C-alpha positions, 0 to 999 in steps of 0.5 A, spaced: 499 499 499 505 504 500 505 505 493 499 509 493 501 514 498 502 521 495 510 523 493 514 529 492 515 533 488 507 534 487 504 530 492 498 528 487 492 525 490 489 520 486 482 518 489 480 514 483 486 510 483 485 509 491 478 507 489 480 502 484 485 499 489 482 498 495 476 494 496 474 498 502 473 505 499 467 504 495 463 502 501 464 508 505 460 512 500 454 508 501 455 510 509 451 516 511 454 520 517 450 525 522 449 532 519 451 535 526 458 533 525 458 531 517 454 536 513 459 534 507 455 527 507 457 520 507 464 517 509 467 517 502 466 524 501 469 525 508 475 521 507 476 525 500 476 531 504 481 529 509 486 526 505 486 533 501 487 537 507 492 532 509 496 532 503 496 540 502 499 541 509 506 543 509 507 540 516 505 533 513 509 534 506 516 535 511 515 529 515 520 524 513 518 519 508 516 513 513 512 518 517 508 521 511 506 514 509 504 512 517 499 518 517 497 518 510 495 510 511 491 512 518 487 518 515 485 514 509 483 508 514 481 512 520 473 511 518 474 504 515 470 501 520 464 506 520 460 501 515 459 496 520 458 500 526 453 505 523 446 505 525 440 510 526 438 511 533 431 511 536 431 519 535 433 519 528 440 521 529 446 517 526 451 514 530 458 510 529 460 507 536 466 503 536 468 505 530 475 507 532 477 500 535 474 496 530 477 500 525 484 499 528 483 492 528 481 492 521 487 496 519 491 491 522 489 485 519 489 489 512 496 491 513 498 485 515 496 481 509 499 487 505 506 486 508 507 492 511 512 492 517 509 490 523 512 497 527 509 501 522 503 497 522 502 498 529 503 505 528 497 506 523 493 502 528 494 506 534 493 512 530 486 509 528 484 507 535 485 514 538 484 518 532 478 522 536 482 523 542 485 530 541 478 533 539 476 532 547 482 530 551 483 537 553 476 538 556 477 531 561 479 531 568 484 526 566 487 529 561 494 528 563 493 520 564 489 519 557 495 523 554 500 518 557 496 512 555 495 514 548 503 516 548 505 509 549 503 506 542 501 512 538 506 518 536 502 524 539 505 529 534 503 524 528 496 523 532 495 531 532 496 531 524 491 525 523 486 529 528 487 535 524 486 533 518 479 529 520 477 536 523 479 540 517 476 535 512 468 536 514 463 541 515 460 542 522 459 548 526 464 546 531 470 545 526 474 551 529 473 548 536 475 541 534 481 544 530 483 548 536 483 542 541 488 539 536 493 544 537 491 544 545 492 536 545 499 537 541 501 543 546 499 538 552 503 532 549 509 537 548 509 539 555 509 532 557 515 530 553 510 525 549 512 528 542 515 522 538 517 518 545 512 515 550 512 518 557 518 516 561 517 512 568 522 511 573 522 503 572 517 498 569 514 496 575 512 503 576 509 504 569 505 497 570 502 499 576 500 506 573 496 503 568 492 498 573 491 504 578 488 511 576 490 514 583 498 512 582 503 518 580 507 516 573 513 520 577 513 517 583 517 510 584 513 504 586 516 499 590 517 493 586 516 487 591 515 481 585 517 475 587 517 471 580 517 472 573 511 469 568 512 469 561 506 470 557 506 468 550 501 471 545 500 470 538 496 467 532 496 459 531 502 457 527 506 464 529 511 459 532 510 460 540 511 452 541 518 453 538 520 459 541 518 456 548 523 451 547 529 456 545 527 459 553 531 456 559 528 450 562 522 452 566 515 449 567 510 451 561 502 451 562 500 450 556 492 450 554 494 446 547 497 441 552 491 441 557 486 440 551 490 434 549 490 431 556 483 433 558 480 431 551 477 437 550 475 439 542 479 446 541 472 448 538 468 446 545 467 451 551 474 452 554 472 453 561 475 446 564 481 448 560 482 455 563 480 452 570 485 446 569 491 452 567 489 456 573 490 451 578 497 448 575 499 455 575 497 456 582 502 451 584 508 455 581 505 462 583 505 459 590 512 456 590 514 463 587 517 459 581 518 462 574 514 459 569 511 460 562 503 461 560 503 458 553 496 460 549 494 464 543 492 471 548 490 475 541 485 479 544 487 485 550 481 482 554 484 475 554 491 478 556 488 482 561 485 476 565 491 472 565 495 478 567 490 480 572 491 473 575 498 473 575 499 480 578 494 478 583 499 473 586 505 477 585 508 476 579 512 480 574 509 479 567 513 479 561 509 478 554 512 475 548 509 476 542 510 472 535 507 473 528 509 471 522 507 474 515 500 470 512 504 465 508 508 463 513 503 463 518 499 458 514 505 453 512 507 453 519 500 452 521 499 446 516 505 443 520 502 442 526 500 436 529 493 438 529 492 444 525 487 450 526 482 451 521 483 457 517 476 460 519 478 459 526 484 463 524 481 468 520 476 469 526 482 470 530 485 475 526 479 480 526 480 480 534 487 480 534 490 486 538 498 486 539 500 487 546 503 494 548 507 496 554 501 498 558 499 491 559 506 488 562 513 489 565 516 487 559 514 486 552 518 482 547 516 482 540 518 476 535 516 478 528 520 476 521 525 472 525 527 479 528 526 480 536 524 487 538 525 489 546 519 494 547 521 498 554 520 505 556 
């Protein structure tokens, strides 16, 4: 998709080319919007106006090439999930609740299949996830905390630019206020030194506790009384989690796949018995303060949170290891499994897939394309 990004010297924007090349573009023109916020019309028209505003902005043109592409792709797909989220409310208003989060998942899957580098793909997904935050952040009581949270995954200077283009590419009475709020968001982030770098916590345990306790200060170190480390695997079926586990220093493994075999539970069946057995086995190691590995797909943030909450309750440090592979290799590696996961199941998981970030754990390791990326503050 990078070849579709307008380039120097003229930065020409060719909407017909985009519509022919991208399956998701045409459905945007059939998706209505609330005229109070989008008097310009449907989502397709709005997206055109956003892109026109962006490519005409000197600040965007002066960005490094990779950042220009990241911002353009985020602006291009910022409302990609509106067709699936839009509905008419009982009072006749049109809403699209949840489109930012769903759009982030949609963009991740699309860009993964398109072969975009994981780090750039995740920046695009984060910008889409948070693209509405600058509009209203300055009016919120917890503005600093929200900015620090967003800044863990989304470069805030690029987010300010995406939101500005979103505000500029519409017609509404509040347009001037939205544009001003984007600038105020940027000012707050610059005051917090969040532009282009996440907030610097005193240490990883302070960061871990901060994102779990709304009363904590990000600047005051929290005493670290963790007594063991649990490595939590995360990745789609076929990403190579079992192979990676075998490369780690010898330690116990709580494997949901192994427990399913042991208990003779079909992967498509209800997994309550498997989860209960896994937790009971994990409690043995937690009570003995013994490091171990929790090996499961954990592809959604909600599933990981349930695991991390459980482990943290026993005083464990949490190290998430995220593995991924390009689609072709994933399919190949899945076929090599003793019991391959059906492709329709993998497709469903891809639709829920969220890559872990440093708001979730003490430490995060990416293993992508055979290159290991350590993610620390």
